N, C-alpha and C positions, 0 to 999 in steps of 0.2 A: 731436889734430888742430886744425890752425890757425883762428883763429875765422872767418875769411872762408869757409874749406872747411866748416866746418860750418853756416854759416846757410844756405850754398848749396844743400847737402846737404838740411838741414831746409825750404827753401824748395822745392824740386823735389817732396819729399813732402806739403807742404801742397797743391800745386798740384795734384797728382793726385787728393788726397783731397777736395780742393771741388769739382773738374771736374764732378762729375754734377749740381751744385747750378746749374750753370747752365742746364740745360735748363728751370725753372722760372724762375729769374732773368728769363732774356732777356723773354718772355713778359708778365712781372711788372711790367718796366721798362716794355715798350712800352706797355701798358695805363696804368701811371700817366703817361707824357707824354702821351697821348690824352686822359685826362680832367682833368688839370692845365691843358691849354689850353682844354680846353671850357670850364673853370670860370673861365677871362677870364685866366690867367697868361699873359705874354708868355715867350719862348724864354729870357732872359737869367734871370727868374725860376725858372722851371721847373729850367734847370740848376743855379740858384743853391741851388735847393732839395734836390735830389740830393744836389750834391758836400758840402754844408754838413752836412745832416741824416744823410744815407746810412742811411737806416733805414725800408725799404718799406713796412712796415706803418704806421707812424705819419704816412708822409706821405699813403699812401690816406686814414687816419682825417682828417687835417687836411682835405684836400681834399673828402672827404664832407660833413664839418661844414662847410664854407666853401659849398657849393653850396647847403646848407638853411640857409643864414642866421645860422648858428650865431652868438653874442655871441663876441667875441675871447677873454675869459677863459676860455670852454667850450673852445674850441678848442684853445688853449695846454695847457690842464688836463687833457682827454681825452689828448691827444698823448703830454703829459709821463706820462700814466699808462700808455700802451703802451708807452713807451722806458723805464719805470721799472726793467725788469729789466738793462737797461745797467749800473746800480748795484751790481746784485748780482754780473754779470757781473766788474766793474772789481774789487770785493775779492777774488773767488775766482781773480783772476788775479796778486794779489799777490804770491800764494806763489812764483809760477814767475818774473814779471817783476820783482818789486821789487828788486831787487840791480842793474838795469841802469842804465846812464848816464840823466839826465834826460830828453836828446832821444830816445834809443830809447823810453822809457815814453810820452813826448808822441806819437809816431808810432804805439805800440799803441795808445793812447787814440783817435785818430783813426779807425782801422779796427777798433773794439770795434762788431762787431753779430754777428748770432748764428750764422753758420756759421764763423767763426774762434773764437769762443769755443767752439762746440759740439764742432767737431771737436778741437781743441786738448785738451780738457778729455777727450775720448775717449782722445788719441793718449797724455797722461799715463800713462794707467793700461795701454795696450798697450806703450808704448815708454819705460819710464820712465828708461832709461838715456841720455836725450839730454842733451846739455849744455843751459845757458841759451841760448848761441849759436843753434845748432841748433833749440831748442825755438821762439825767438824769429823764425826762419826759416821754420819751420812755421807759424807763426801767421799770417803775413804772405803766405807763399806759398796761401793760402788768401784771405785778404782783399784784397790787391791786383788779381788778375786777376779778381776776382769783382765788384770796386767799379769796377773800369775798363769791363768790360761793362757795367755798371749806367747807367754815364754815357753810352756808347756808345748803347743802346738806349732810355735815357730823350730822348736827343736825336733818336734817328729817330721815337719816337712822337709828339715835340712838332713835328718839322718834317712828317711824311708825313701825320699827321692823319688827314684823312679815307680815306686808301686803307687803313686797318687797321681792321678792326672793333671796335666797341666791348666787344663779348661775344668775346672767343678762347677760351673755353671751357679757363679755368682756375681757376675757382673751388674746383674739388676739389683742385688741386694746390698750390695755397699753404699750407690747413691742412694736408696730406698732410707736406708739407716740414717745417712745424713740429714735428711730430710725430716723424718722422725725426730731427730734431734734439735734440730734448728725451727724446724716450724713455730714449736711455742714460743721461742724467744724472739720472732718477728711480731713486735709489740707496736712499733711506731714506723712513722712515714719514712725516716731517715735509715731504718734496719731494711725495711720492704726494697727501699730504693738502691742499697746499698747490695743486696743479695740480687736484685734484676739485674744492674750494672754487671756482676761478675758473671752472671750466666750469658749476657749478650756479649760481654767483652772475651769471654773464652772460646764463643762459637765464631766471634767475628777475628779473633787473631789465632784460630787453630793451625793455620799455615805456617806461623812463623817455625823457626827450625827450633830442635830440641824442647819444645812444649815451652817455649820462651813468651808463647802467649799469656800462660796463666800469670808470668810477671805481670804484664801490661793489666792484665785485666785485675787484678788483686790491687794493685797500687789506684786504677780507676776507681774500683769499689770502693776504696777506704779515703778519696778525696772525695767522691761525690757523697756519702753516708757524714763526712765529717763537715762538708759544706753546707750540707743541708740541714744537720744538727744546728748550725750556728746561725743560719737565715730563719730558723720557724722560732716562733714566738715562744718563749719558757711558760711553761704551766705552772699553775701556783701550787705549793705544797699539796692543797686539799683535792686539786684536780687528779695531781699526780696519783695521790694516794685511792682515788677510787677507780683508776685505771687498771 
C-alpha cells in the first residue's frame, strides 16, 4: 500500500479511537481557560500556554501553584515532575518511530501527550501488522484532533470566562480518564509497583507545601520501577512475545 494511503488509513483509525476522550478533554480545557484568566494571564498567555505546553495536568498544576504564589522554581520543578512521564513515553516510541525521517519525529514529539501514546501502545498489541506509516498516521489521528479541540475550548474558557461555572463537575472524570489510559499499559510487576508507589507517595506527602509531594512521589515511583526492573530475571524473547 502507498505510504499516503497507509497514513490516511491509520489517521482515520486513530481519530475514531481518540474521539471518546474529547468528552473529558472539552470541559477540562474550558476549566483551564477559566482558571488561567482568573490567575491573571491574558488571552495570548493562556493560548501560548496551551499551544506550547499542550499538557493539561501540568498546565493546571502550574496555574494552581501560581495562585498560591509559589516560587518560580517550585512551579517549574513540579510541572516538570508532572510531565516527567513524557520522557518515558518518548523512549517507548523509539521502537516504532525511530526509523522515521527527522521532520516526522519532530512532528511526533510535538503531539506527545497521554492519549496518542497510550492508544498507540495499545494499538501496537492489537494490530501488530500496521506499517510504520500507518502507525504514524494512527498516532497523529489521535493527537491532532484532540489538540485542536484543546486549543478551541481553552480559547472559549478564556474568553467566555464568567459565563462558565468554575466547578463544572469533572473532578472525577480527569482521574478516570488517566486510569482508562494507563490501566492497559500496566503489564508487568515494575509498572504496577511504580504506579502503586506514586499513589502511596502522593497521599503520604500531600501535606508538603506547594504540592511538592508530587515531586517526591514521582521520583520514588521512578526509582522503585527502575530498581525492580533491574532485579527481576529477564524474560526470554519467546516468553516476552507470548505476554
